[in-house]
All heavy atoms as a GROMACS GRO file, in nm:
protein
  565
    1MET      N    1   0.084  -0.119   0.000
    1MET     CA    2   0.000   0.000   0.001
    1MET      C    3   0.088   0.124  -0.001
    1MET      O    4   0.192   0.127   0.055
    1MET     CB    5  -0.088   0.000   0.123
    1MET     CG    6  -0.195  -0.107   0.124
    1MET     SD    7  -0.296  -0.106   0.271
    1MET     CE    8  -0.387   0.041   0.247
    2LYS      N    9   0.038   0.227  -0.057
    2LYS     CA   10   0.110   0.354  -0.062
    2LYS      C   11   0.101   0.419   0.076
    2LYS      O   12  -0.001   0.418   0.143
    2LYS     CB   13   0.046   0.447  -0.164
    2LYS     CG   14   0.067   0.403  -0.308
    2LYS     CD   15   0.008   0.505  -0.404
    2LYS     CE   16   0.025   0.458  -0.542
    2LYS     NZ   17  -0.035   0.556  -0.641
    3ALA      N   18   0.211   0.484   0.111
    3ALA     CA   19   0.214   0.552   0.241
    3ALA      C   20   0.151   0.690   0.233
    3ALA      O   21   0.153   0.754   0.123
    3ALA     CB   22   0.364   0.566   0.286
    4ASP      N   23   0.089   0.736   0.336
    4ASP     CA   24   0.034   0.874   0.347
    4ASP      C   25  -0.078   0.907   0.248
    4ASP      O   26  -0.090   1.022   0.209
    4ASP     CB   27   0.147   0.977   0.334
    4ASP     CG   28   0.253   0.961   0.441
    4ASP    OD1   29   0.217   0.920   0.554
    4ASP    OD2   30   0.371   0.983   0.410
    5ILE      N   31  -0.157   0.807   0.211
    5ILE     CA   32  -0.270   0.838   0.121
    5ILE      C   33  -0.403   0.833   0.194
    5ILE      O   34  -0.505   0.878   0.146
    5ILE     CB   35  -0.274   0.746  -0.004
    5ILE    CG1   36  -0.291   0.601   0.042
    5ILE    CG2   37  -0.152   0.765  -0.088
    5ILE    CD1   38  -0.329   0.510  -0.077
    6HIS      N   39  -0.406   0.778   0.315
    6HIS     CA   40  -0.529   0.762   0.391
    6HIS      C   41  -0.548   0.880   0.483
    6HIS      O   42  -0.454   0.936   0.542
    6HIS     CB   43  -0.526   0.634   0.470
    6HIS     CG   44  -0.515   0.515   0.384
    6HIS    ND1   45  -0.616   0.469   0.305
    6HIS    CD2   46  -0.411   0.430   0.364
    6HIS    CE1   47  -0.577   0.358   0.240
    6HIS    NE2   48  -0.451   0.338   0.271
    7PRO      N   49  -0.675   0.923   0.503
    7PRO     CA   50  -0.703   1.035   0.591
    7PRO      C   51  -0.682   1.000   0.736
    7PRO      O   52  -0.682   0.882   0.772
    7PRO     CB   53  -0.850   1.069   0.569
    7PRO     CG   54  -0.908   0.947   0.515
    7PRO     CD   55  -0.796   0.875   0.439
    8ASP      N   56  -0.657   1.097   0.817
    8ASP     CA   57  -0.636   1.075   0.964
    8ASP      C   58  -0.766   1.029   1.025
    8ASP      O   59  -0.871   1.086   1.010
    8ASP     CB   60  -0.592   1.206   1.029
    8ASP     CG   61  -0.560   1.193   1.176
    8ASP    OD1   62  -0.519   1.083   1.217
    8ASP    OD2   63  -0.590   1.286   1.248
    9TYR      N   64  -0.763   0.917   1.098
    9TYR     CA   65  -0.876   0.855   1.162
    9TYR      C   66  -0.861   0.871   1.313
    9TYR      O   67  -0.767   0.818   1.370
    9TYR     CB   68  -0.880   0.708   1.123
    9TYR     CG   69  -1.005   0.631   1.148
    9TYR    CD1   70  -1.124   0.674   1.093
    9TYR    CD2   71  -1.006   0.517   1.223
    9TYR    CE1   72  -1.244   0.607   1.113
    9TYR    CE2   73  -1.123   0.444   1.244
    9TYR     CZ   74  -1.242   0.492   1.189
    9TYR     OH   75  -1.357   0.419   1.212
   10HIS      N   76  -0.945   0.950   1.379
   10HIS     CA   77  -0.925   0.989   1.518
   10HIS      C   78  -1.060   0.992   1.590
   10HIS      O   79  -1.164   0.974   1.534
   10HIS     CB   80  -0.860   1.124   1.522
   10HIS     CG   81  -0.927   1.226   1.432
   10HIS    ND1   82  -0.894   1.241   1.302
   10HIS    CD2   83  -1.031   1.308   1.453
   10HIS    CE1   84  -0.974   1.331   1.246
   10HIS    NE2   85  -1.057   1.374   1.338
   11LEU      N   86  -1.055   1.016   1.722
   11LEU     CA   87  -1.176   1.024   1.803
   11LEU      C   88  -1.233   1.167   1.802
   11LEU      O   89  -1.160   1.264   1.815
   11LEU     CB   90  -1.145   0.987   1.950
   11LEU     CG   91  -1.123   0.839   1.977
   11LEU    CD1   92  -1.078   0.817   2.118
   11LEU    CD2   93  -1.253   0.761   1.954
   12ILE      N   94  -1.366   1.176   1.784
   12ILE     CA   95  -1.437   1.301   1.796
   12ILE      C   96  -1.559   1.280   1.888
   12ILE      O   97  -1.598   1.164   1.912
   12ILE     CB   98  -1.484   1.356   1.659
   12ILE    CG1   99  -1.587   1.263   1.596
   12ILE    CG2  100  -1.369   1.383   1.568
   12ILE    CD1  101  -1.664   1.327   1.479
   13ASP      N  102  -1.612   1.387   1.938
   13ASP     CA  103  -1.736   1.383   2.017
   13ASP      C  104  -1.855   1.416   1.926
   13ASP      O  105  -1.846   1.506   1.847
   13ASP     CB  106  -1.732   1.485   2.132
   13ASP     CG  107  -1.624   1.450   2.235
   13ASP    OD1  108  -1.594   1.332   2.252
   13ASP    OD2  109  -1.569   1.544   2.292
   14VAL      N  110  -1.960   1.341   1.940
   14VAL     CA  111  -2.085   1.372   1.867
   14VAL      C  112  -2.192   1.414   1.968
   14VAL      O  113  -2.224   1.338   2.061
   14VAL     CB  114  -2.135   1.247   1.788
   14VAL    CG1  115  -2.268   1.274   1.717
   14VAL    CG2  116  -2.030   1.208   1.681
   15LYS      N  117  -2.247   1.533   1.946
   15LYS     CA  118  -2.347   1.584   2.038
   15LYS      C  119  -2.483   1.571   1.974
   15LYS      O  120  -2.513   1.626   1.869
   15LYS     CB  121  -2.322   1.736   2.071
   15LYS     CG  122  -2.418   1.794   2.168
   15LYS     CD  123  -2.379   1.933   2.202
   15LYS     CE  124  -2.472   1.993   2.305
   15LYS     NZ  125  -2.440   2.133   2.326
   16MET      N  126  -2.572   1.490   2.038
   16MET     CA  127  -2.707   1.465   1.985
   16MET      C  128  -2.797   1.584   2.017
   16MET      O  129  -2.760   1.678   2.092
   16MET     CB  130  -2.763   1.341   2.055
   16MET     CG  131  -2.675   1.219   2.044
   16MET     SD  132  -2.669   1.160   1.878
   16MET     CE  133  -2.799   1.040   1.884
   17THR      N  134  -2.917   1.586   1.962
   17THR     CA  135  -3.010   1.698   1.980
   17THR      C  136  -3.058   1.711   2.125
   17THR      O  137  -3.094   1.819   2.169
   17THR     CB  138  -3.132   1.684   1.886
   17THR    OG1  139  -3.195   1.560   1.912
   17THR    CG2  140  -3.091   1.696   1.743
   18ASP      N  141  -3.057   1.603   2.199
   18ASP     CA  142  -3.096   1.608   2.342
   18ASP      C  143  -2.982   1.643   2.435
   18ASP      O  144  -3.005   1.650   2.553
   18ASP     CB  145  -3.164   1.475   2.387
   18ASP     CG  146  -3.067   1.356   2.381
   18ASP    OD1  147  -2.950   1.373   2.340
   18ASP    OD2  148  -3.109   1.249   2.427
   19GLY      N  149  -2.862   1.667   2.382
   19GLY     CA  150  -2.751   1.709   2.465
   19GLY      C  151  -2.653   1.597   2.501
   19GLY      O  152  -2.549   1.630   2.555
   20THR      N  153  -2.690   1.474   2.475
   20THR     CA  154  -2.599   1.366   2.512
   20THR      C  155  -2.480   1.367   2.415
   20THR      O  156  -2.492   1.403   2.299
   20THR     CB  157  -2.665   1.228   2.506
   20THR    OG1  158  -2.718   1.208   2.374
   20THR    CG2  159  -2.776   1.216   2.610
   21ILE      N  160  -2.365   1.329   2.464
   21ILE     CA  161  -2.239   1.330   2.388
   21ILE      C  162  -2.179   1.190   2.393
   21ILE      O  163  -2.173   1.129   2.501
   21ILE     CB  164  -2.143   1.432   2.443
   21ILE    CG1  165  -2.201   1.574   2.431
   21ILE    CG2  166  -2.009   1.428   2.368
   21ILE    CD1  167  -2.115   1.684   2.493
   22TYR      N  168  -2.132   1.144   2.280
   22TYR     CA  169  -2.064   1.014   2.274
   22TYR      C  170  -1.945   1.025   2.183
   22TYR      O  171  -1.938   1.114   2.093
   22TYR     CB  172  -2.153   0.898   2.245
   22TYR     CG  173  -2.209   0.900   2.104
   22TYR    CD1  174  -2.145   0.829   1.998
   22TYR    CD2  175  -2.325   0.966   2.074
   22TYR    CE1  176  -2.197   0.833   1.872
   22TYR    CE2  177  -2.375   0.968   1.944
   22TYR     CZ  178  -2.311   0.900   1.846
   22TYR     OH  179  -2.362   0.899   1.715
   23GLN      N  180  -1.846   0.938   2.196
   23GLN     CA  181  -1.727   0.945   2.113
   23GLN      C  182  -1.732   0.839   2.003
   23GLN      O  183  -1.780   0.724   2.022
   23GLN     CB  184  -1.605   0.913   2.199
   23GLN     CG  185  -1.565   1.031   2.283
   23GLN     CD  186  -1.426   1.009   2.346
   23GLN    OE1  187  -1.384   0.898   2.368
   23GLN    NE2  188  -1.357   1.121   2.373
   24VAL      N  189  -1.688   0.881   1.882
   24VAL     CA  190  -1.679   0.786   1.769
   24VAL      C  191  -1.544   0.816   1.699
   24VAL      O  192  -1.485   0.923   1.716
   24VAL     CB  193  -1.790   0.808   1.668
   24VAL    CG1  194  -1.923   0.768   1.727
   24VAL    CG2  195  -1.797   0.947   1.612
   25ARG      N  196  -1.500   0.723   1.620
   25ARG     CA  197  -1.380   0.744   1.541
   25ARG      C  198  -1.425   0.796   1.406
   25ARG      O  199  -1.522   0.739   1.346
   25ARG     CB  200  -1.300   0.615   1.527
   25ARG     CG  201  -1.236   0.574   1.658
   25ARG     CD  202  -1.159   0.445   1.653
   25ARG     NE  203  -1.057   0.445   1.549
   25ARG     CZ  204  -0.930   0.486   1.562
   25ARG    NH1  205  -0.894   0.537   1.678
   25ARG    NH2  206  -0.849   0.482   1.465
   26SER      N  207  -1.360   0.895   1.351
   26SER     CA  208  -1.402   0.957   1.227
   26SER      C  209  -1.286   1.024   1.156
   26SER      O  210  -1.179   1.046   1.217
   26SER     CB  211  -1.508   1.062   1.256
   26SER     OG  212  -1.548   1.134   1.142
   27THR      N  213  -1.305   1.055   1.032
   27THR     CA  214  -1.206   1.142   0.957
   27THR      C  215  -1.249   1.286   0.956
   27THR      O  216  -1.181   1.368   0.904
   27THR     CB  217  -1.196   1.091   0.810
   27THR    OG1  218  -1.322   1.096   0.749
   27THR    CG2  219  -1.146   0.948   0.806
   28TRP      N  220  -1.367   1.314   1.016
   28TRP     CA  221  -1.418   1.454   1.020
   28TRP      C  222  -1.341   1.534   1.120
   28TRP      O  223  -1.314   1.489   1.233
   28TRP     CB  224  -1.567   1.450   1.057
   28TRP     CG  225  -1.628   1.580   1.065
   28TRP    CD1  226  -1.683   1.655   0.963
   28TRP    CD2  227  -1.644   1.666   1.182
   28TRP    NE1  228  -1.730   1.773   1.011
   28TRP    CE2  229  -1.711   1.781   1.146
   28TRP    CE3  230  -1.610   1.651   1.316
   28TRP    CZ2  231  -1.740   1.883   1.232
   28TRP    CZ3  232  -1.645   1.750   1.403
   28TRP    CH2  233  -1.705   1.864   1.363
   29GLY      N  234  -1.309   1.656   1.094
   29GLY     CA  235  -1.245   1.749   1.186
   29GLY      C  236  -1.112   1.703   1.237
   29GLY      O  237  -1.037   1.636   1.167
   30LYS      N  238  -1.080   1.745   1.359
   30LYS     CA  239  -0.953   1.714   1.424
   30LYS      C  240  -0.982   1.637   1.553
   30LYS      O  241  -1.095   1.632   1.601
   30LYS     CB  242  -0.878   1.844   1.458
   30LYS     CG  243  -0.842   1.927   1.336
   30LYS     CD  244  -0.778   2.053   1.380
   30LYS     CE  245  -0.757   2.140   1.257
   30LYS     NZ  246  -0.750   2.282   1.290
   31GLU      N  247  -0.881   1.575   1.605
   31GLU     CA  248  -0.888   1.499   1.733
   31GLU      C  249  -0.956   1.586   1.839
   31GLU      O  250  -0.912   1.699   1.864
   31GLU     CB  251  -0.749   1.454   1.779
   31GLU     CG  252  -0.751   1.380   1.909
   31GLU     CD  253  -0.783   1.234   1.893
   31GLU    OE1  254  -0.757   1.175   1.786
   31GLU    OE2  255  -0.835   1.175   1.989
   32GLY      N  256  -1.062   1.538   1.901
   32GLY     CA  257  -1.132   1.610   2.005
   32GLY      C  258  -1.236   1.705   1.967
   32GLY      O  259  -1.302   1.768   2.052
   33ASP      N  260  -1.255   1.731   1.839
   33ASP     CA  261  -1.362   1.826   1.792
   33ASP      C  262  -1.499   1.769   1.823
   33ASP      O  263  -1.515   1.654   1.846
   33ASP     CB  264  -1.351   1.847   1.641
   33ASP     CG  265  -1.245   1.944   1.598
   33ASP    OD1  266  -1.184   2.003   1.689
   33ASP    OD2  267  -1.220   1.961   1.479
   34THR      N  268  -1.596   1.858   1.832
   34THR     CA  269  -1.735   1.816   1.861
   34THR      C  270  -1.823   1.847   1.740
   34THR      O  271  -1.831   1.956   1.688
   34THR     CB  272  -1.792   1.892   1.985
   34THR    OG1  273  -1.707   1.866   2.093
   34THR    CG2  274  -1.934   1.853   2.015
   35MET      N  275  -1.894   1.741   1.693
   35MET     CA  276  -1.992   1.751   1.586
   35MET      C  277  -2.130   1.762   1.647
   35MET      O  278  -2.172   1.673   1.719
   35MET     CB  279  -1.983   1.630   1.492
   35MET     CG  280  -2.086   1.632   1.380
   35MET     SD  281  -2.090   1.479   1.286
   35MET     CE  282  -1.941   1.493   1.194
   36SER      N  283  -2.200   1.872   1.623
   36SER     CA  284  -2.337   1.889   1.675
   36SER      C  285  -2.437   1.850   1.568
   36SER      O  286  -2.431   1.904   1.455
   36SER     CB  287  -2.359   2.030   1.717
   36SER     OG  288  -2.273   2.067   1.824
   37LEU      N  289  -2.524   1.760   1.598
   37LEU     CA  290  -2.622   1.710   1.500
   37LEU      C  291  -2.751   1.793   1.510
   37LEU      O  292  -2.798   1.823   1.618
   37LEU     CB  293  -2.653   1.566   1.523
   37LEU     CG  294  -2.534   1.470   1.511
   37LEU    CD1  295  -2.581   1.329   1.537
   37LEU    CD2  296  -2.470   1.475   1.374
   38ASP      N  297  -2.812   1.830   1.398
   38ASP     CA  298  -2.940   1.896   1.392
   38ASP      C  299  -3.049   1.791   1.388
   38ASP      O  300  -3.158   1.815   1.442
   38ASP     CB  301  -2.950   1.986   1.267
   38ASP     CG  302  -2.853   2.101   1.269
   38ASP    OD1  303  -2.819   2.146   1.377
   38ASP    OD2  304  -2.811   2.143   1.158
   39ILE      N  305  -3.024   1.679   1.322
   39ILE     CA  306  -3.124   1.573   1.312
   39ILE      C  307  -3.052   1.443   1.353
   39ILE      O  308  -2.941   1.415   1.304
   39ILE     CB  309  -3.179   1.560   1.170
   39ILE    CG1  310  -3.252   1.687   1.135
   39ILE    CG2  311  -3.270   1.442   1.158
   39ILE    CD1  312  -3.298   1.691   0.988
   40ASP      N  313  -3.114   1.368   1.439
   40ASP     CA  314  -3.051   1.242   1.480
   40ASP      C  315  -3.164   1.138   1.505
   40ASP      O  316  -3.280   1.175   1.496
   40ASP     CB  317  -2.961   1.254   1.600
   40ASP     CG  318  -3.028   1.302   1.723
   40ASP    OD1  319  -3.148   1.284   1.734
   40ASP    OD2  320  -2.960   1.363   1.812
   41PRO      N  321  -3.132   1.015   1.538
   41PRO     CA  322  -3.235   0.915   1.563
   41PRO      C  323  -3.332   0.948   1.675
   41PRO      O  324  -3.440   0.893   1.681
   41PRO     CB  325  -3.159   0.788   1.593
   41PRO     CG  326  -3.026   0.806   1.527
   41PRO     CD  327  -3.002   0.955   1.535
   42ASN      N  328  -3.295   1.039   1.762
   42ASN     CA  329  -3.382   1.076   1.874
   42ASN      C  330  -3.494   1.177   1.830
   42ASN      O  331  -3.595   1.188   1.893
   42ASN     CB  332  -3.304   1.145   1.985
   42ASN     CG  333  -3.204   1.049   2.050
   42ASN    OD1  334  -3.227   0.931   2.054
   42ASN    ND2  335  -3.091   1.102   2.094
   43SER      N  336  -3.473   1.246   1.717
   43SER     CA  337  -3.566   1.348   1.676
   43SER      C  338  -3.624   1.331   1.538
   43SER      O  339  -3.724   1.392   1.505
   43SER     CB  340  -3.500   1.489   1.681
   43SER     OG  341  -3.393   1.495   1.589
   44HIS      N  342  -3.567   1.249   1.454
   44HIS     CA  343  -3.613   1.231   1.314
   44HIS      C  344  -3.734   1.140   1.308
   44HIS      O  345  -3.734   1.033   1.366
   44HIS     CB  346  -3.502   1.182   1.224
   44HIS     CG  347  -3.532   1.199   1.080
   44HIS    ND1  348  -3.609   1.113   1.009
   44HIS    CD2  349  -3.495   1.291   0.992
   44HIS    CE1  350  -3.618   1.153   0.886
   44HIS    NE2  351  -3.552   1.263   0.872
   45PRO      N  352  -3.840   1.178   1.233
   45PRO     CA  353  -3.962   1.097   1.224
   45PRO      C  354  -3.936   0.953   1.167
   45PRO      O  355  -4.010   0.864   1.200
   45PRO     CB  356  -4.055   1.176   1.133
   45PRO     CG  357  -4.000   1.312   1.130
   45PRO     CD  358  -3.853   1.303   1.163
   46ALA      N  359  -3.833   0.936   1.087
   46ALA     CA  360  -3.808   0.806   1.032
   46ALA      C  361  -3.775   0.706   1.140
   46ALA      O  362  -3.802   0.585   1.129
   46ALA     CB  363  -3.698   0.812   0.927
   47TRP      N  364  -3.709   0.749   1.249
   47TRP     CA  365  -3.672   0.667   1.357
   47TRP      C  366  -3.772   0.666   1.472
   47TRP      O  367  -3.786   0.570   1.550
   47TRP     CB  368  -3.533   0.694   1.411
   47TRP     CG  369  -3.427   0.659   1.318
   47TRP    CD1  370  -3.379   0.532   1.285
   47TRP    CD2  371  -3.348   0.747   1.235
   47TRP    NE1  372  -3.278   0.538   1.194
   47TRP    CE2  373  -3.253   0.671   1.162
   47TRP    CE3  374  -3.344   0.886   1.222
   47TRP    CZ2  375  -3.164   0.724   1.076
   47TRP    CZ3  376  -3.252   0.937   1.135
   47TRP    CH2  377  -3.163   0.857   1.062
   48THR      N  378  -3.839   0.775   1.494
   48THR     CA  379  -3.926   0.791   1.609
   48THR      C  380  -4.069   0.742   1.580
   48THR      O  381  -4.150   0.732   1.672
   48THR     CB  382  -3.937   0.938   1.653
   48THR    OG1  383  -3.989   1.018   1.546
   48THR    CG2  384  -3.803   0.988   1.698
   49GLY      N  385  -4.101   0.718   1.452
   49GLY     CA  386  -4.238   0.672   1.418
   49GLY      C  387  -4.335   0.783   1.398
   49GLY      O  388  -4.455   0.759   1.379
   50GLY      N  389  -4.290   0.907   1.401
   50GLY     CA  390  -4.377   1.022   1.376
   50GLY      C  391  -4.418   1.030   1.232
   50GLY      O  392  -4.358   0.967   1.145
   51SER      N  393  -4.514   1.112   1.207
   51SER     CA  394  -4.559   1.130   1.065
   51SER      C  395  -4.478   1.239   1.004
   51SER      O  396  -4.454   1.343   1.064
   51SER     CB  397  -4.705   1.159   1.060
   51SER     OG  398  -4.731   1.281   1.130
   52ALA      N  399  -4.434   1.217   0.884
   52ALA     CA  400  -4.354   1.316   0.810
   52ALA      C  401  -4.447   1.381   0.703
   52ALA      O  402  -4.533   1.316   0.647
   52ALA     CB  403  -4.235   1.249   0.738
   53LYS      N  404  -4.427   1.506   0.684
   53LYS     CA  405  -4.508   1.578   0.579
   53LYS      C  406  -4.442   1.554   0.450
   53LYS      O  407  -4.322   1.560   0.431
   53LYS     CB  408  -4.514   1.726   0.609
   53LYS     CG  409  -4.593   1.762   0.732
   53LYS     CD  410  -4.606   1.911   0.747
   53LYS     CE  411  -4.693   1.943   0.864
   53LYS     NZ  412  -4.705   2.092   0.881
   54LEU      N  413  -4.527   1.531   0.348
   54LEU     CA  414  -4.479   1.512   0.210
   54LEU      C  415  -4.496   1.640   0.135
   54LEU      O  416  -4.608   1.691   0.119
   54LEU     CB  417  -4.559   1.400   0.142
   54LEU     CG  418  -4.510   1.345   0.010
   54LEU    CD1  419  -4.368   1.294   0.025
   54LEU    CD2  420  -4.599   1.234  -0.037
   55MET      N  421  -4.382   1.704   0.091
   55MET     CA  422  -4.388   1.828   0.020
   55MET      C  423  -4.419   1.800  -0.127
   55MET      O  424  -4.354   1.724  -0.192
   55MET     CB  425  -4.254   1.900   0.033
   55MET     CG  426  -4.215   1.932   0.175
   55MET     SD  427  -4.314   2.053   0.248
   55MET     CE  428  -4.264   2.202   0.165
   56ASP      N  429  -4.524   1.866  -0.175
   56ASP     CA  430  -4.564   1.847  -0.315
   56ASP      C  431  -4.516   1.968  -0.396
   56ASP      O  432  -4.594   2.063  -0.421
   56ASP     CB  433  -4.718   1.834  -0.322
   56ASP     CG  434  -4.763   1.788  -0.462
   56ASP    OD1  435  -4.674   1.767  -0.550
   56ASP    OD2  436  -4.884   1.776  -0.482
   57THR      N  437  -4.389   1.968  -0.431
   57THR     CA  438  -4.332   2.081  -0.502
   57THR      C  439  -4.367   2.066  -0.653
   57THR      O  440  -4.328   1.972  -0.717
   57THR     CB  441  -4.178   2.079  -0.488
   57THR    OG1  442  -4.147   2.076  -0.350
   57THR    CG2  443  -4.117   2.203  -0.552
   58GLY      N  444  -4.438   2.163  -0.699
   58GLY     CA  445  -4.473   2.165  -0.842
   58GLY      C  446  -4.570   2.056  -0.884
   58GLY      O  447  -4.580   2.021  -1.001
   59GLY      N  448  -4.643   1.996  -0.788
   59GLY     CA  449  -4.740   1.892  -0.824
   59GLY      C  450  -4.682   1.759  -0.862
   59GLY      O  451  -4.752   1.678  -0.922
   60ARG      N  452  -4.555   1.733  -0.828
   60ARG     CA  453  -4.490   1.611  -0.869
   60ARG      C  454  -4.552   1.488  -0.799
   60ARG      O  455  -4.567   1.386  -0.862
   60ARG     CB  456  -4.341   1.618  -0.837
   60ARG     CG  457  -4.271   1.714  -0.926
   60ARG     CD  458  -4.122   1.720  -0.895
   60ARG     NE  459  -4.057   1.817  -0.977
   60ARG     CZ  460  -3.946   1.878  -0.948
   60ARG    NH1  461  -3.886   1.853  -0.834
   60ARG    NH2  462  -3.892   1.966  -1.027
   61VAL      N  463  -4.586   1.502  -0.669
   61VAL     CA  464  -4.643   1.390  -0.600
   61VAL      C  465  -4.780   1.357  -0.659
   61VAL      O  466  -4.813   1.241  -0.678
   61VAL     CB  467  -4.652   1.421  -0.449
   61VAL    CG1  468  -4.723   1.310  -0.374
   61VAL    CG2  469  -4.511   1.439  -0.392
   62SER      N  470  -4.856   1.462  -0.680
   62SER     CA  471  -4.991   1.442  -0.737
   62SER      C  472  -4.983   1.381  -0.876
   62SER      O  473  -5.059   1.290  -0.906
   62SER     CB  474  -5.065   1.576  -0.751
   62SER     OG  475  -5.078   1.634  -0.625
   63LYS      N  476  -4.887   1.421  -0.954
   63LYS     CA  477  -4.871   1.368  -1.091
   63LYS      C  478  -4.830   1.222  -1.083
   63LYS      O  479  -4.883   1.136  -1.156
   63LYS     CB  480  -4.761   1.448  -1.162
   63LYS     CG  481  -4.744   1.407  -1.304
   63LYS     CD  482  -4.632   1.495  -1.371
   63LYS     CE  483  -4.612   1.451  -1.512
   63LYS     NZ  484  -4.508   1.533  -1.580
   64PHE      N  485  -4.744   1.183  -0.988
   64PHE     CA  486  -4.705   1.044  -0.970
   64PHE      C  487  -4.822   0.959  -0.925
   64PHE      O  488  -4.843   0.851  -0.979
   64PHE     CB  489  -4.588   1.036  -0.864
   64PHE     CG  490  -4.548   0.895  -0.833
   64PHE    CD1  491  -4.454   0.834  -0.914
   64PHE    CD2  492  -4.601   0.831  -0.723
   64PHE    CE1  493  -4.416   0.702  -0.886
   64PHE    CE2  494  -4.563   0.698  -0.695
   64PHE     CZ  495  -4.470   0.634  -0.775
   65LYS      N  496  -4.894   1.008  -0.827
   65LYS     CA  497  -5.011   0.934  -0.779
   65LYS      C  498  -5.116   0.910  -0.892
   65LYS      O  499  -5.175   0.809  -0.903
   65LYS     CB  500  -5.075   1.007  -0.662
   65LYS     CG  501  -4.994   0.993  -0.534
   65LYS     CD  502  -5.063   1.062  -0.418
   65LYS     CE  503  -4.985   1.040  -0.292
   65LYS     NZ  504  -5.053   1.104  -0.175
   66ASN      N  505  -5.142   1.013  -0.970
   66ASN     CA  506  -5.235   0.998  -1.081
   66ASN      C  507  -5.184   0.902  -1.189
   66ASN      O  508  -5.263   0.824  -1.241
   66ASN     CB  509  -5.265   1.135  -1.148
   66ASN     CG  510  -5.339   1.229  -1.053
   66ASN    OD1  511  -5.410   1.182  -0.964
   66ASN    ND2  512  -5.328   1.353  -1.078
   67LYS      N  513  -5.057   0.906  -1.214
   67LYS     CA  514  -5.002   0.819  -1.321
   67LYS      C  515  -5.005   0.672  -1.280
   67LYS      O  516  -5.037   0.584  -1.360
   67LYS     CB  517  -4.855   0.857  -1.345
   67LYS     CG  518  -4.792   0.785  -1.457
   67LYS     CD  519  -4.652   0.840  -1.486
   67LYS     CE  520  -4.582   0.764  -1.596
   67LYS     NZ  521  -4.451   0.816  -1.627
   68TYR      N  522  -4.982   0.645  -1.150
   68TYR     CA  523  -4.974   0.507  -1.103
   68TYR      C  524  -5.091   0.474  -1.008
   68TYR      O  525  -5.077   0.391  -0.925
   68TYR     CB  526  -4.844   0.484  -1.030
   68TYR     CG  527  -4.727   0.496  -1.125
   68TYR    CD1  528  -4.642   0.609  -1.118
   68TYR    CD2  529  -4.695   0.400  -1.219
   68TYR    CE1  530  -4.533   0.624  -1.203
   68TYR    CE2  531  -4.589   0.415  -1.306
   68TYR     CZ  532  -4.508   0.525  -1.295
   68TYR     OH  533  -4.400   0.541  -1.384
   69ALA      N  534  -5.208   0.539  -1.025
   69ALA     CA  535  -5.324   0.519  -0.938
   69ALA      C  536  -5.374   0.372  -0.938
   69ALA      O  537  -5.414   0.319  -0.844
   69ALA     CB  538  -5.435   0.614  -0.975
   70GLY      N  539  -5.371   0.306  -1.056
   70GLY     CA  540  -5.421   0.173  -1.068
   70GLY      C  541  -5.334   0.066  -1.009
   70GLY      O  542  -5.377  -0.049  -0.995
   71LEU      N  543  -5.212   0.100  -0.965
   71LEU     CA  544  -5.119  -0.001  -0.906
   71LEU      C  545  -5.130  -0.013  -0.757
   71LEU      O  546  -5.060  -0.095  -0.700
   71LEU     CB  547  -4.976   0.033  -0.951
   71LEU     CG  548  -4.950   0.028  -1.101
   71LEU    CD1  549  -4.805   0.071  -1.133
   71LEU    CD2  550  -4.974  -0.109  -1.159
   72GLY      N  551  -5.208   0.069  -0.694
   72GLY     CA  552  -5.233   0.060  -0.553
   72GLY      C  553  -5.136   0.134  -0.467
   72GLY      O  554  -5.111   0.100  -0.350
   73PHE      N  555  -5.074   0.243  -0.518
   73PHE     CA  556  -4.986   0.323  -0.434
   73PHE      C  557  -5.065   0.413  -0.343
   73PHE      O  558  -5.152   0.481  -0.378
   73PHE     CB  559  -4.891   0.408  -0.519
   73PHE     CG  560  -4.779   0.326  -0.584
   73PHE    CD1  561  -4.775   0.317  -0.722
   73PHE    CD2  562  -4.689   0.258  -0.507
   73PHE    CE1  563  -4.678   0.243  -0.780
   73PHE    CE2  564  -4.588   0.187  -0.568
   73PHE     CZ  565  -4.585   0.176  -0.706
   0.00000   0.00000   0.00000
């Protein structure tokens, strides 16, 4: 393998939306930096089971539903 081609892999702190902090190994930032998350498994509807709003930009969702209405979507 070639020397010095891989990024530095080090420990960083990850701060969740509820304030909890845990350590992971990453190539992001520098050793000891803190990554603050805006969305994480504690707050995102995909993980919490909440309902997500479907944005219909330019009628694309409606057009899709009309096109494939007979298939049971």
